[in-house]
C-alpha angles and dihedrals in degrees: 000000000000123000088252092057090045091054091046091050091049093049095047090042090058086063091051096254144095129246115272121237091246092052091052092048089050092051092050093049092049092046089054092048092050090051090051093041087229141135124267134188111203121189108198115177125227111288095027094110094235095170092065088038092066099028093059096059090039089054092046089051091051091048089056095041108044094178095052129092133208125207120203114195125192133184099221137052090225092064092044088054092048091051093047098045102034122006103041095047088052092050093045091053092045092049091051089050097046104030102022094236127119107215120214115220140171145178117247126191138172119287094255089063091068128069114253113224092204090058092040095050105027099023088226107180093001125123116272113285093235092051091053101042103040132060127162091304120021128304118007123225089245091052091050090052092050093049090050091049093050091050091048092050092053090049089050090052092048092048093044090245128161100253086223115164092228090065094050126105117266111293145154124252089250091055092049090052087064093061103034138056138208122240090261092057096048111112094210131221098305099051108028113090091203099045093114089059096040113141093208093050092048088053089054091048089054089050092052089052094048133091093207124037122190115201141140135272093250094056090051087054091049089048090055091049091050094047095249099318096125101050133038118251113284136172100198126049127185119197110199117191083027092170085075096052100094091048093048093048089048089051093050090053095044120103130198126199123187134171087243090059091052091049093052093047091048091054091050095047097040097091090060099044136083116248089253094052093046092049092048091053092046092048091049089056092048091049091049091053093049092047094049092048090055095042095053125196120327145077123313115215106150115094088199094052124119089249093056090046091052090052091051090051090051093047090052093048091048091049091054091048091050092052090054092050090050090054091055104088096187117126093237118154092201090054093049093050091046089052090051095055091040088055088054092052091047094051094044094048090050092049091049093048092050093058088200121202090246094055136073116209126191144159115243125188119218118204096229103030107030130225127357137167122247128193124188135168116267089223135007096185096102091042091056094045098045104031110023097036097023117144095329127099109268132195117190117188139173141138089251115046102115109076120187088004095300139085091223099098092048092046090054091052089053094050093254121134111237088211089061096059108135091024112050094016141001135216135201134180109208092187129221134280089232125096096221094179091060099033101050146025125218106213117190112191095222092168095063122095115260112265116268137191095264097075130257117344119236089247090055092047091051090049090053092049092049093048093048091048092049089050092053090241095302092133139131111198116203112193135186094228140022089239092056092049092051093046093051093046092052091048094051092047091051092049097056150334097291117132110232122183116200129201105258094038089098145326105332097227088053092050091050090049092052090047094051094044097051116051091195092059124091126206123208124188150125140259100329089061095050091073107011108063125090109182111156122180132030095329089083117036096139129050112190121199113186099199144351104283099235114163115260110273089231094051100122101210099048090040090054091047091052090051091049091053091049091051091057091050100262133122104265094188095054097038096047114014100033093042090050090051093045092054094050092045091053091048093047096046088048090068090078107062111044101147138021094263096052119114132180153101133285105207117196110190096195111101091199088078087069100033110034124084092239091053094092091053090054094044092051088057091062128081111272097268121169102268128222141156091194108117095196091052092054094046092047093051091051093049091051091050094049096044 
């Protein structure tokens, strides 16, 4: 038995169990990849215990290589918390027991996740104290939150705490913005009077002193963009929830520019500008707003368009303002922070105006704040391959990496050539401990009309009500739109006495808690429920999916990516839209079976899954449930389960 398997056995044994076959297969595959310094995709189904499956070989590697470092990157806060509170302490103890080495580890997040003492103590860059603390009568709720956060930050400093946002008292995003700064606003070691006490810098010091660093996908992307300035050197990286990696890297490289942003930056920079420069910046923002309002939502492709011209005007005004701030030699924290955010506006406006071949630019309209410009990379595949994976050993794992029965689509999204599997990269599916064919039914409602643009049909609504009733209310409804979720919830409530919670009825974590605590209660919602709900047991015996989750045909980025695939001779629909839908379907269907004793039905109310040519590709992306299109069979199974 290898050291990795010994560590795994010790960690699992501490929980009173034995390693699963899939865990052991995963450990062996990762050990081989580390020895080869290669790249490995590992699909590990729900219940495999994949966290311990990759932590054990990572720990064994660190025990044998004391000067090395491993970075583990996740997509979600929930998994970071699980690793920090459960899995890593188990592995650290097991490594000390087996290998005689106590590993040092830490969590590392982006700068904006830590309180900034300059903003806490001097309010540099924060809104005016009076604006925060007073409303019509006395202290505002926002002001109370900010006061509590400032007090908490000082207590953290006194107690040598982390200043991590997740440890802070309850607060709104706007309140947190009054006690934290972005990377652009940070004054740095030479100008910040509190740099020696900086929470974010102390977190980086802990990372540099650690063997194992847990972070998120986005910070790894930022690290690549900053040539290694965000993370300490490491020679092995593990991406958990790796199916999310392309989306997270895209998000990290996406920029948004709104007239409101220009207005805020102008106010901050105004004390250091001439009247002419301030007016030019203000006018550029006004012109941008007027141009976006006329343009309306949609993609921007013409470098000679009014939108591009407005961005060039803004970039020029920002450049002039920056030169004036640079001429001011005063050691003013407000000025330095204003320059930082102004530099961001300048760079973003220039990028938008350029309309580069590698970017997609579009106007989006927000309900509360109006139009803004968005720019995102056309592809992040090469970025992931060359910068995030690079020359280091890389392990990428998830429960959903094989789409359509193959790792090819995922490999393409990561910049890996499917034809090079076994040479440039390897893949392994270690399976799942669940017997999906016996534990669950996949019911496709072939008899229903194909979904249209006018919302859910009456036949589909009746089908939902009948299925929820047969399940005794033990249903999680995953819908393609907020409107559809609300419509279905109202219909089911009107049809009977079932309790249906709908996303938007309250704070989502509270709705999920009520759903999991009461088996007779159903929960309907949209995208955040497709991947974010863990409800094992009888509380969830039916997962409803109203339609195949294809991206909207007018979604600019995915539309542009489809067109790019088609231009190079590929099938844009299958490579982009169908793969996107397959991943979400697999994630959504995966909400049903969370433990070996779970039973139930996944009901997909989109007949195209049974009738369209791409249906088999999507079905092969799902766990191997027992399939049926027989409505009576599905209803009967649900009634027996709920009896």
